[in-house]
C-alpha positions as MATLAB code, in Angstrom:
seq = 'MISWNHITQFGDVTITMLVAFAIAAWLYIEDERRLSLWWSGLFTAGLGIVVMTKMAFIGWGIGIRAVDFTGFSGHAMRATAVIPVLFYLMLQKASPALRTTGVLAGLAGAALVGLSRLTLHAHSVSEVVAGTALGAAVSMTFIWIAAESLRRHVFNPLRIALSVLALLPAPYVQPAPTQEWLTDVSLFFSGHDKPFLRTGSGESQPDMSRPGSSTRS';
ca = [
       0.123    0.123   -0.083;
       1.010    3.668   -0.938;
       1.993    5.633    2.148;
       2.298    9.416    2.457;
       6.153    8.809    2.562;
       6.266    7.042   -0.741;
       4.048    9.950   -2.402;
       6.220   12.485   -0.943;
       9.274   11.021   -2.777;
       7.900   11.591   -6.311;
       8.965   15.273   -5.731;
      12.338   14.665   -3.963;
      15.361   16.052   -5.702;
      16.701   12.744   -6.506;
      14.037   11.716   -8.987;
      12.528   15.223  -10.366;
      16.279   15.999  -11.306;
      16.561   13.258  -13.056;
      13.675   13.917  -15.248;
      14.105   17.389  -16.108;
      17.414   16.712  -17.028;
      15.964   14.065  -19.442;
      13.036   16.657  -20.967;
      16.138   19.056  -21.633;
      18.444   15.748  -22.925;
      15.491   14.644  -25.548;
      14.670   18.369  -26.945;
      18.236   18.962  -27.253;
      18.986   15.625  -29.188;
      15.544   16.623  -31.372;
      17.535   20.010  -31.936;
      14.703   21.653  -30.319;
      17.860   23.279  -28.616;
      15.922   26.635  -28.314;
      13.220   24.838  -26.079;
      15.458   22.735  -24.077;
      17.186   25.982  -23.706;
      14.019   27.651  -22.066;
      13.238   24.343  -19.951;
      16.571   24.487  -17.872;
      16.126   28.339  -17.695;
      12.576   28.059  -16.366;
      13.391   24.884  -14.216;
      16.795   26.079  -12.879;
      15.230   29.839  -12.204;
      12.361   27.882   -9.986;
      15.229   26.285   -8.086;
      16.828   29.263   -7.656;
      14.211   30.805   -6.008;
      13.566   27.716   -3.685;
      16.925   27.897   -2.603;
      17.259   31.578   -1.881;
      14.092   31.675    0.172;
      15.164   28.427    2.103;
      18.807   30.293    2.552;
      17.427   33.509    3.874;
      15.544   31.939    6.707;
      18.019   28.967    7.571;
      21.010   31.849    8.048;
      19.342   34.920    8.671;
      15.867   33.902   10.215;
      14.433   36.001    7.134;
      10.467   34.428    6.480;
       6.859   35.829    7.094;
       5.663   34.930   10.870;
       2.146   35.750   10.190;
       1.530   33.021    7.575;
       4.324   30.524    8.870;
       6.380   30.999    6.102;
      10.331   29.848    5.819;
      10.279   29.430    2.126;
       8.949   27.294   -0.912;
       8.532   23.769   -0.683;
      11.055   22.455   -2.852;
       9.036   19.010   -3.041;
       5.931   20.755   -4.264;
       7.732   23.132   -6.571;
       9.340   20.129   -8.799;
       7.215   17.997   -8.729;
       4.631   20.651  -10.642;
       7.401   21.788  -12.637;
       8.146   18.426  -14.005;
       5.269   16.140  -14.036;
       2.837   17.878  -16.426;
       5.456   18.663  -18.918;
       6.253   15.372  -19.224;
       2.655   14.184  -19.493;
       2.596   16.971  -22.289;
       5.722   15.764  -24.077;
       4.651   12.409  -23.815;
       1.148   13.318  -25.618;
       2.136   15.408  -27.767;
       0.670   12.953  -30.657;
      -2.646   12.561  -28.904;
      -5.794   14.771  -29.406;
      -5.867   18.293  -27.655;
      -8.479   17.269  -25.492;
      -6.253   14.347  -24.088;
      -3.363   16.252  -23.954;
      -4.910   18.269  -21.803;
      -6.062   15.815  -19.506;
      -2.989   14.776  -19.170;
      -1.246   18.222  -18.129;
      -4.407   18.463  -15.646;
      -3.561   14.827  -14.338;
       0.099   16.198  -13.844;
      -1.034   18.678  -11.771;
      -3.363   16.608   -9.588;
      -0.399   14.490   -9.253;
       1.486   17.294   -8.003;
      -0.741   18.458   -5.839;
      -0.707   15.139   -4.101;
       3.062   15.937   -3.462;
       1.829   19.008   -1.941;
      -0.469   17.401    0.307;
       1.815   15.002    1.197;
       4.083   17.534    2.594;
       1.563   18.820    4.794;
       0.343   15.579    6.032;
       3.831   14.312    7.034;
       4.040   18.053    8.602;
       7.159   19.064    6.747;
       5.981   22.376    5.731;
       3.059   24.823    6.294;
       0.119   25.698    3.737;
       1.782   28.461    2.959;
       4.981   27.135    1.706;
       3.068   24.310   -0.175;
       0.884   26.953   -1.374;
       3.872   28.916   -2.570;
       5.886   25.940   -3.932;
       3.001   24.646   -5.912;
       2.072   28.082   -7.414;
       5.868   28.379   -8.282;
       6.178   24.795  -10.137;
       3.233   25.498  -11.873;
       4.358   29.103  -13.438;
       7.279   26.844  -14.522;
       5.490   23.780  -15.905;
       2.777   26.330  -17.350;
       5.445   28.776  -19.228;
       7.130   26.000  -20.363;
       3.601   24.480  -22.397;
       2.542   27.546  -23.612;
       6.387   28.228  -25.001;
       5.990   24.901  -26.464;
       2.944   24.759  -28.011;
       3.518   27.699  -29.893;
       7.412   26.324  -31.261;
       7.489   22.553  -31.170;
       8.116   21.188  -34.164;
       8.247   17.434  -33.803;
       7.424   14.396  -31.305;
      10.548   14.524  -29.130;
       9.348   11.320  -27.469;
       9.144    8.151  -28.992;
       8.455    4.859  -27.066;
      11.776    4.250  -26.415;
      12.364    7.354  -24.510;
       8.329    7.099  -23.103;
       9.591    4.117  -21.488;
      13.098    5.108  -19.937;
      11.293    8.628  -18.485;
       8.381    6.805  -16.690;
      10.451    4.121  -15.558;
      12.917    6.847  -13.569;
       9.620    7.544  -11.939;
       9.192    3.990  -10.784;
      11.604    3.903   -7.949;
      10.459    7.059   -6.424;
       8.868    5.544   -3.761;
      11.513    3.978   -2.403;
      14.485    6.078   -3.195;
      16.621    7.442   -0.121;
      15.463   11.030    0.390;
      18.641   13.760   -0.866;
      19.790   15.371    2.402;
      19.209   18.814    0.860;
      18.092   20.338    4.166;
      21.509   19.645    5.551;
      23.578   21.063    2.480;
      21.458   24.046    2.515;
      21.886   24.765    5.977;
      25.813   24.204    5.761;
      26.148   26.575    2.787;
      23.651   29.143    4.594;
      25.782   28.732    7.830;
      28.984   29.333    5.823;
      27.539   32.447    4.351;
      25.728   34.291    7.260;
      28.493   33.445    9.656;
      25.845   31.844   12.186;
      26.829   28.969   14.479;
      23.164   27.657   14.548;
      20.611   27.855   11.844;
      17.572   29.468   12.431;
      14.295   26.963   12.761;
      10.962   27.344   12.687;
       9.313   27.293   16.674;
       6.012   25.764   18.143;
       4.935   29.395   18.149;
       5.733   30.254   14.618;
       8.236   32.570   15.769;
      11.969   32.159   14.487;
      14.575   31.930   16.838;
      18.226   30.750   16.414;
      18.284   26.610   17.265;
      20.485   25.085   20.003;
      21.146   22.282   17.862;
      21.692   21.566   13.972;
      18.940   19.937   12.279;
      19.201   16.019   12.225;
      17.992   14.069    9.134;
      15.279   16.606    8.095;
      13.453   15.917    5.002;
      12.128   19.410    4.354;
      12.753   20.537    0.806;
];
């Protein structure tokens, strides 16, 4: 039986980065280099926003206390950016109605990833909503650009199979220690000895210990 822990792994950086790279590679190989650059740039920009907001809180305590916001949810952003685009490209030869249904199904699947972050108490509502909105901006912008300029079907059956296979092990992948990496980098640049962590009251205070094996990202 699939648990929320399994579902949340579909947004893990290990899986989503692999699929995002595959999308860029297929576009590039099929001589859709402009679209490959657009996709890479949009996805990288989304990641950058997530990282900057997280570092701002961890290193300097910058957040929005009123809505319990300490940074965009990376899982929600990555899932919402990657999954709808993957479905859109796989359904290029389908009817417009089926292609739209696929994109909506991708958004619904990504929403489940966001819901899993709430269920597992890994993020606040504001962080998941912000991450989902950012990921949707990435995927919908790319799909809008691709609809105007994509010249050929870039996903043949073998590539579709490889892309889907990349998602299958998601529930069993060991989470990447992205929170620990961000903490190390944030403390290096901020010069602080301890990270800022969310308290029970939503107040940001320096914590007395480093976060352990946190899966927040």
